[in-house]
C-alpha positions as CSV (number, residue, x, y, z in Angstrom):
1,M,133.0,94.9,104.4
2,F,132.4,97.4,101.6
3,P,131.4,101.0,101.4
4,K,128.0,101.8,100.8
5,D,127.1,103.2,97.8
6,S,125.1,106.6,98.2
7,S,124.8,107.3,94.4
8,K,122.3,103.9,94.6
9,D,120.5,105.7,97.7
10,D,120.4,108.9,96.4
11,D,118.5,107.5,93.3
12,E,116.4,105.4,95.4
13,W,115.7,108.8,97.6
14,D,114.7,110.5,94.4
15,I,112.3,108.3,93.1
16,R,110.5,108.3,96.5
17,I,109.8,111.7,96.5
18,Q,109.2,111.8,92.8
19,K,106.3,109.4,93.5
20,T,104.8,111.9,96.2
21,G,104.6,114.7,93.4
22,C,106.1,116.8,96.1
23,S,109.9,117.0,94.4
24,E,109.8,120.7,93.8
25,E,108.9,121.5,97.6
26,N,111.5,119.1,98.3
27,E,113.9,120.7,96.2
28,N,113.0,124.3,97.4
29,L,113.3,123.2,101.2
30,Q,117.1,121.2,100.4
31,M,118.0,125.0,98.3
32,C,116.8,126.9,101.5
33,F,119.0,124.8,103.8
34,D,121.9,124.8,102.1
35,K,122.0,128.6,101.5
36,T,120.8,129.5,105.2
37,K,122.2,126.4,107.3
38,D,119.5,126.8,109.6
39,W,116.3,124.9,109.5
40,R,114.5,127.5,111.2
41,A,115.2,129.7,108.4
42,C,113.4,127.4,106.1
43,R,109.8,127.2,108.2
44,K,107.7,128.1,104.9
45,Q,109.4,125.7,102.8
46,L,109.3,122.7,105.5
47,Q,105.5,123.7,105.7
48,E,105.0,123.4,101.9
49,F,106.8,120.2,101.7
50,K,104.6,118.9,104.8
51,D,101.5,120.3,103.1
52,C,102.3,118.7,99.6
53,W,103.0,115.3,101.6
54,R,99.7,115.5,103.7
55,R,97.8,116.3,100.3
56,H,99.8,112.9,98.8
57,K,99.1,110.8,101.7
58,D,95.5,111.7,101.1
59,N,95.1,111.2,97.8
60,E,96.6,107.7,98.1
61,T,94.1,106.6,101.0
62,H,91.5,107.5,98.8
63,I,92.5,105.9,96.3
64,D,93.0,102.4,98.7
65,M,89.3,103.3,100.1
66,K,87.8,103.1,96.6
67,Q,89.9,100.0,95.7
68,I,88.5,98.5,99.1
69,S,84.6,99.2,98.0
């Protein structure tokens, strides 16, 4: 069995995050966790990322509904 190529996975992850429009919020969350090593200390960044993600999903749903109409 071959080892998993993590660089490919990272690229796919980065692409997915960029498509959400939340890459800055994700980066802030990752930086906070890297600095603190405690997710509880990053609640603000986590909430900002969740809010951005939710807005993206709402926009995506709105666009899908327009295409159905």
